[in-house]
C-alpha positions in Angstrom: 39.9 73.4 55.8 41.0 75.3 58.9 40.3 74.1 62.3 40.6 75.5 65.8 40.6 74.1 69.3 40.1 76.0 72.5 41.9 74.7 75.7 41.2 76.1 79.1 43.2 75.8 82.3 41.4 77.0 85.5 38.8 78.8 83.4 41.4 80.7 81.4 41.7 80.1 77.7 45.2 79.0 76.7 46.7 80.7 73.6 48.5 77.8 72.1 50.0 77.7 68.6 48.9 74.8 66.4 52.3 73.2 66.9 52.1 73.6 70.7 48.7 72.0 70.6 49.9 69.1 68.4 52.9 68.6 70.7 50.7 68.5 73.8 48.2 66.2 72.2 50.9 63.7 71.1 52.6 63.7 74.6 49.3 63.6 76.6 47.9 60.8 74.4 50.8 58.5 75.4 51.4 59.2 79.2 54.6 57.7 80.4 56.1 57.1 77.0 59.3 59.0 76.3 59.7 60.6 72.8 63.0 61.7 71.4 63.3 65.2 70.1 64.1 63.7 66.7 60.9 61.7 66.7 58.8 64.7 67.7 60.5 66.8 65.1 59.7 64.3 62.4 56.2 63.7 63.5 55.2 67.4 63.9 57.4 69.3 61.5 58.0 66.6 58.9 61.0 64.6 57.7 62.3 67.4 55.5 62.3 70.1 58.2 65.5 72.1 57.9 65.0 74.6 60.7 66.6 75.3 64.1 67.8 72.2 65.8 66.4 73.3 69.2 62.9 73.7 67.8 61.4 71.0 70.0 63.1 72.3 73.1 61.9 75.8 72.4 58.3 74.6 71.9 58.4 72.5 75.1 59.6 75.5 77.1 56.9 77.7 75.7 54.2 75.1 76.2 55.3 74.5 79.9 55.2 78.2 80.5 51.7 78.6 79.0 50.3 75.7 80.8 51.6 76.8 84.2 51.5 74.1 86.9 50.1 71.5 84.6 53.1 72.1 82.4 55.2 70.3 85.0 53.7 67.1 83.7 55.9 67.4 80.7 59.2 66.1 82.0 62.6 65.9 80.4 64.0 62.4 80.1 67.8 63.1 80.0 69.4 61.5 77.0 66.1 60.6 75.5 63.7 63.5 75.1 60.3 64.3 76.7 57.3 62.5 78.2 54.0 63.4 79.8 53.4 62.0 83.3 49.9 61.5 84.5 
């Protein structure tokens, strides 16, 4: 089964990849909670993911850019990872 979700910001549809959507959903569902890059990688890509070690950072950067000003709510917690602030 294939699913799709449409997200809009200021009336403009956002073109998010499935992983960007999952990342946003996880962060926004737990505002204030900091997640390590390792945790996010395991949760969204799986325990056996053997790809680029900056995958989470790259997806966060792309997600912030696509979201524009609301993307500023995804903050870097130095030495920990990322969190969504409400």
